[in-house]
Every structure is written in C-alpha cells, then in structure tokens.
A tleap script that builds the chain and sets N, CA, C and O, in Angstrom:
source leaprc.protein.ff14SB
mol = sequence {
  NMET ALA LYS LYS LYS GLY GLU GLY PHE HIE
  SER ALA ALA GLY LEU ILE ARG TYR PHE ASP
  GLU GLU ASP GLU LYS SER LEU LYS ILE ASN
  PRO TRP LEU VAL VAL GLY MET CYS ILE GLY
  SER ALA VAL VAL CYS THR ALA ALA ALA PHE
  ILE TRP PRO CVAL
}
set mol.1.N position { 83.263 84.198 107.177 }
set mol.1.CA position { 84.668 83.910 107.343 }
set mol.1.C position { 85.142 84.604 108.617 }
set mol.1.O position { 84.846 85.778 108.841 }
set mol.2.N position { 85.853 83.894 109.421 }
set mol.2.CA position { 86.333 84.449 110.681 }
set mol.2.C position { 87.503 85.399 110.429 }
set mol.2.O position { 88.359 85.156 109.578 }
set mol.3.N position { 87.508 86.480 111.192 }
set mol.3.CA position { 88.598 87.449 111.065 }
set mol.3.C position { 89.741 87.046 111.985 }
set mol.3.O position { 89.524 86.537 113.085 }
set mol.4.N position { 90.938 87.278 111.522 }
set mol.4.CA position { 92.110 86.988 112.343 }
set mol.4.C position { 92.386 88.211 113.203 }
set mol.4.O position { 92.572 89.314 112.690 }
set mol.5.N position { 92.412 88.008 114.502 }
set mol.5.CA position { 92.645 89.121 115.414 }
set mol.5.C position { 94.112 89.179 115.794 }
set mol.5.O position { 94.756 88.147 115.980 }
set mol.6.N position { 94.638 90.393 115.908 }
set mol.6.CA position { 95.997 90.581 116.368 }
set mol.6.C position { 97.051 90.450 115.282 }
set mol.6.O position { 98.240 90.624 115.551 }
set mol.7.N position { 96.638 90.149 114.064 }
set mol.7.CA position { 97.619 89.964 113.002 }
set mol.7.C position { 98.194 91.305 112.539 }
set mol.7.O position { 99.358 91.364 112.145 }
set mol.8.N position { 97.414 92.364 112.579 }
set mol.8.CA position { 97.883 93.670 112.145 }
set mol.8.C position { 99.005 94.210 113.009 }
set mol.8.O position { 99.909 94.875 112.504 }
set mol.9.N position { 98.961 93.936 114.293 }
set mol.9.CA position { 99.985 94.441 115.198 }
set mol.9.C position { 101.342 93.817 114.902 }
set mol.9.O position { 102.364 94.503 114.938 }
set mol.10.N position { 101.356 92.531 114.613 }
set mol.10.CA position { 102.622 91.851 114.349 }
set mol.10.C position { 103.256 92.367 113.066 }
set mol.10.O position { 104.467 92.584 113.020 }
set mol.11.N position { 102.460 92.566 112.030 }
set mol.11.CA position { 103.038 93.049 110.778 }
set mol.11.C position { 103.481 94.506 110.921 }
set mol.11.O position { 104.493 94.901 110.343 }
set mol.12.N position { 102.741 95.300 111.677 }
set mol.12.CA position { 103.138 96.693 111.887 }
set mol.12.C position { 104.403 96.770 112.726 }
set mol.12.O position { 105.237 97.649 112.505 }
set mol.13.N position { 104.560 95.873 113.675 }
set mol.13.CA position { 105.762 95.875 114.509 }
set mol.13.C position { 106.991 95.604 113.663 }
set mol.13.O position { 108.045 96.191 113.910 }
set mol.14.N position { 106.887 94.751 112.697 }
set mol.14.CA position { 108.019 94.486 111.805 }
set mol.14.C position { 108.378 95.699 110.979 }
set mol.14.O position { 109.558 95.987 110.776 }
set mol.15.N position { 107.364 96.424 110.495 }
set mol.15.CA position { 107.640 97.635 109.726 }
set mol.15.C position { 108.256 98.711 110.596 }
set mol.15.O position { 109.137 99.445 110.148 }
set mol.16.N position { 107.803 98.812 111.833 }
set mol.16.CA position { 108.367 99.812 112.734 }
set mol.16.C position { 109.832 99.508 112.986 }
set mol.16.O position { 110.661 100.418 112.986 }
set mol.17.N position { 110.162 98.252 113.200 }
set mol.17.CA position { 111.569 97.888 113.403 }
set mol.17.C position { 112.377 98.162 112.145 }
set mol.17.O position { 113.524 98.602 112.230 }
set mol.18.N position { 111.793 97.908 110.979 }
set mol.18.CA position { 112.511 98.112 109.720 }
set mol.18.C position { 112.793 99.592 109.493 }
set mol.18.O position { 113.914 99.959 109.143 }
set mol.19.N position { 111.793 100.443 109.687 }
set mol.19.CA position { 111.959 101.864 109.430 }
set mol.19.C position { 112.619 102.598 110.582 }
set mol.19.O position { 113.019 103.752 110.426 }
set mol.20.N position { 112.740 101.959 111.727 }
set mol.20.CA position { 113.362 102.604 112.875 }
set mol.20.C position { 114.873 102.693 112.697 }
set mol.20.O position { 115.502 103.642 113.165 }
set mol.21.N position { 115.449 101.716 112.028 }
set mol.21.CA position { 116.890 101.724 111.810 }
set mol.21.C position { 117.228 102.634 110.640 }
set mol.21.O position { 116.624 102.533 109.572 }
set mol.22.N position { 118.194 103.524 110.843 }
set mol.22.CA position { 118.626 104.415 109.780 }
set mol.22.C position { 120.005 104.005 109.308 }
set mol.22.O position { 120.891 103.707 110.108 }
set mol.23.N position { 120.166 103.996 108.031 }
set mol.23.CA position { 121.463 103.677 107.453 }
set mol.23.C position { 122.235 104.977 107.276 }
set mol.23.O position { 121.746 105.914 106.645 }
set mol.24.N position { 123.430 105.032 107.828 }
set mol.24.CA position { 124.234 106.261 107.763 }
set mol.24.C position { 124.747 106.522 106.355 }
set mol.24.O position { 125.078 107.661 106.026 }
set mol.25.N position { 124.818 105.496 105.519 }
set mol.25.CA position { 125.333 105.655 104.163 }
set mol.25.C position { 124.236 105.987 103.162 }
set mol.25.O position { 124.531 106.215 101.989 }
set mol.26.N position { 122.989 106.019 103.589 }
set mol.26.CA position { 121.898 106.244 102.656 }
set mol.26.C position { 121.825 107.711 102.238 }
set mol.26.O position { 122.334 108.596 102.924 }
set mol.27.N position { 121.191 107.941 101.114 }
set mol.27.CA position { 121.025 109.279 100.567 }
set mol.27.C position { 120.003 110.042 101.399 }
set mol.27.O position { 118.891 109.560 101.618 }
set mol.28.N position { 120.369 111.210 101.856 }
set mol.28.CA position { 119.473 112.036 102.655 }
set mol.28.C position { 119.048 113.228 101.811 }
set mol.28.O position { 119.896 113.967 101.310 }
set mol.29.N position { 117.745 113.422 101.649 }
set mol.29.CA position { 117.206 114.508 100.845 }
set mol.29.C position { 116.383 115.406 101.752 }
set mol.29.O position { 115.551 114.937 102.529 }
set mol.30.N position { 116.629 116.694 101.642 }
set mol.30.CA position { 115.867 117.669 102.403 }
set mol.30.C position { 114.419 117.664 101.897 }
set mol.30.O position { 114.201 117.695 100.686 }
set mol.31.N position { 113.437 117.627 102.786 }
set mol.31.CA position { 112.034 117.619 102.336 }
set mol.31.C position { 111.668 118.853 101.520 }
set mol.31.O position { 110.831 118.767 100.621 }
set mol.32.N position { 112.272 119.986 101.813 }
set mol.32.CA position { 111.971 121.196 101.046 }
set mol.32.C position { 112.495 121.088 99.615 }
set mol.32.O position { 111.934 121.708 98.712 }
set mol.33.N position { 113.544 120.324 99.394 }
set mol.33.CA position { 114.035 120.090 98.043 }
set mol.33.C position { 113.004 119.304 97.240 }
set mol.33.O position { 112.786 119.588 96.062 }
set mol.34.N position { 112.384 118.337 97.856 }
set mol.34.CA position { 111.351 117.547 97.183 }
set mol.34.C position { 110.151 118.437 96.830 }
set mol.34.O position { 109.608 118.343 95.730 }
set mol.35.N position { 109.745 119.294 97.762 }
set mol.35.CA position { 108.631 120.212 97.499 }
set mol.35.C position { 108.992 121.154 96.353 }
set mol.35.O position { 108.179 121.398 95.462 }
set mol.36.N position { 110.209 121.680 96.383 }
set mol.36.CA position { 110.653 122.581 95.322 }
set mol.36.C position { 110.701 121.906 93.965 }
set mol.36.O position { 110.340 122.508 92.954 }
set mol.37.N position { 111.146 120.657 93.940 }
set mol.37.CA position { 111.192 119.924 92.675 }
set mol.37.C position { 109.792 119.653 92.134 }
set mol.37.O position { 109.581 119.686 90.922 }
set mol.38.N position { 108.844 119.388 93.013 }
set mol.38.CA position { 107.457 119.172 92.577 }
set mol.38.C position { 106.875 120.450 91.994 }
set mol.38.O position { 106.232 120.424 90.945 }
set mol.39.N position { 107.100 121.564 92.671 }
set mol.39.CA position { 106.599 122.846 92.176 }
set mol.39.C position { 107.281 123.199 90.861 }
set mol.39.O position { 106.629 123.667 89.927 }
set mol.40.N position { 108.587 122.976 90.785 }
set mol.40.CA position { 109.314 123.266 89.555 }
set mol.40.C position { 108.824 122.441 88.379 }
set mol.40.O position { 108.667 122.966 87.276 }
set mol.41.N position { 108.583 121.166 88.598 }
set mol.41.CA position { 108.093 120.328 87.503 }
set mol.41.C position { 106.674 120.728 87.094 }
set mol.41.O position { 106.323 120.636 85.918 }
set mol.42.N position { 105.859 121.167 88.046 }
set mol.42.CA position { 104.515 121.653 87.702 }
set mol.42.C position { 104.606 122.912 86.853 }
set mol.42.O position { 103.837 123.075 85.906 }
set mol.43.N position { 105.535 123.802 87.180 }
set mol.43.CA position { 105.717 125.033 86.398 }
set mol.43.C position { 106.188 124.697 84.988 }
set mol.43.O position { 105.703 125.277 84.017 }
set mol.44.N position { 107.125 123.769 84.870 }
set mol.44.CA position { 107.627 123.372 83.552 }
set mol.44.C position { 106.524 122.744 82.717 }
set mol.44.O position { 106.415 123.040 81.527 }
set mol.45.N position { 105.713 121.894 83.303 }
set mol.45.CA position { 104.604 121.261 82.559 }
set mol.45.C position { 103.569 122.284 82.131 }
set mol.45.O position { 103.050 122.208 81.017 }
set mol.46.N position { 103.259 123.244 83.000 }
set mol.46.CA position { 102.293 124.284 82.655 }
set mol.46.C position { 102.839 125.187 81.549 }
set mol.46.O position { 102.109 125.550 80.627 }
set mol.47.N position { 104.109 125.546 81.638 }
set mol.47.CA position { 104.726 126.368 80.593 }
set mol.47.C position { 104.745 125.626 79.260 }
set mol.47.O position { 104.507 126.231 78.214 }
set mol.48.N position { 105.023 124.332 79.285 }
set mol.48.CA position { 105.034 123.541 78.058 }
set mol.48.C position { 103.644 123.480 77.445 }
set mol.48.O position { 103.508 123.474 76.221 }
set mol.49.N position { 102.627 123.437 78.264 }
set mol.49.CA position { 101.252 123.412 77.736 }
set mol.49.C position { 100.912 124.728 77.041 }
set mol.49.O position { 100.160 124.732 76.067 }
set mol.50.N position { 101.452 125.838 77.526 }
set mol.50.CA position { 101.211 127.133 76.887 }
set mol.50.C position { 102.054 127.290 75.622 }
set mol.50.O position { 101.595 127.884 74.647 }
set mol.51.N position { 103.272 126.770 75.627 }
set mol.51.CA position { 104.152 126.912 74.472 }
set mol.51.C position { 103.696 126.024 73.317 }
set mol.51.O position { 103.665 126.465 72.168 }
set mol.52.N position { 103.344 124.776 73.619 }
set mol.52.CA position { 102.914 123.836 72.590 }
set mol.52.C position { 101.478 123.376 72.856 }
set mol.52.O position { 101.263 122.273 73.359 }
set mol.53.N position { 100.488 124.227 72.518 }
set mol.53.CA position { 99.086 123.815 72.762 }
set mol.53.C position { 98.682 122.660 71.847 }
set mol.53.O position { 99.200 122.527 70.738 }
set mol.54.N position { 97.781 121.852 72.305 }
set mol.54.CA position { 97.340 120.685 71.551 }
set mol.54.C position { 96.156 121.042 70.701 }
set mol.54.O position { 95.631 120.190 69.984 }
savepdb mol mol.pdb
quit
C-alpha cells in the first residue's frame, strides 16, 4: 500500500492554528495547582488504603 506523503504536515498545521488562539474567557489553571492536586489525591488514596485494608 502506498504511503501518503505530506499529509501529516497539513493536519498538524490545523492543530497548531487551533491551539495557537487563546480564549480570554477560558478557565486558566496554574500548572502547580494541577501537580498539587495529583499529589494530594495520591496521599488520600494511600491513606485510605492504610485505613481500610482489603
């Protein structure tokens, strides 16, 4: 089967244009908040495993 050449660039260009525009009304989350929430949920899950062992 023949490979289509150059098709990846066109689809990537559309994604770049899509993600390049920022909406001023969109929700902005600090990346450190996301990291903190991940660590916090890991701590809660680990504590729950110790409190209620299976």
